[in-house]
C-alpha positions in Angstrom: -7.9 -17.8 12.4 -6.6 -15.9 15.5 -3.4 -14.6 13.8 -5.5 -13.0 11.1 -7.7 -11.2 13.5 -4.7 -9.9 15.4 -3.2 -8.6 12.2 -6.5 -6.9 11.3 -6.7 -5.2 14.7 -3.1 -4.0 14.4 -3.7 -2.8 10.8 -6.8 -0.7 12.0 -4.8 0.7 14.9 -2.0 1.8 12.6 -4.5 3.4 10.2 -5.9 5.4 13.1 -2.5 6.3 14.4 -1.4 7.5 10.9 -4.6 9.5 10.5 -4.2 11.1 13.9 -0.5 12.1 13.2 -1.4 13.6 9.8 -4.4 15.5 11.1 -2.6 16.9 14.1 0.6 17.7 12.2 2.5 16.3 15.2 4.2 13.4 13.3 7.3 13.9 11.2 7.3 12.5 7.7 9.8 9.7 8.6 7.6 8.5 11.4 4.5 8.5 9.2 6.4 6.7 6.4 7.6 4.0 8.8 4.0 3.4 10.0 2.7 3.3 6.5 5.4 0.7 5.6 4.4 -1.4 8.6 0.8 -1.1 7.6 1.6 -2.4 4.1 3.6 -5.3 5.5 0.6 -6.2 7.7 -1.7 -6.1 4.6 0.6 -8.4 2.7 0.7 -10.9 5.6 -3.1 -10.7 5.9 -3.4 -11.4 2.2 -1.2 -14.5 2.4 -3.1 -15.8 5.4 -6.4 -15.2 3.7 -5.2 -17.0 0.5 -4.1 -20.0 2.5 -7.6 -20.3 4.1 -9.3 -20.5 0.7 -8.7 -23.8 -1.1 -7.7 -23.7 -4.7 -10.6 -24.9 -6.9 -9.8 -26.3 -10.3 -12.9 -26.1 -12.4 
């Protein structure tokens, strides 16, 4: 699914951006917190999409 791949790329990019800000000490805590919240929202959306791709199997 194309949307899922886009979300994964954005999630990875945010992870890299957060790491770079933390390592360099250039980012303020509010900025880092906003990026982390965005990353969590992306993770939640990815989980929902992944769950919708796997059919429920009643055994």
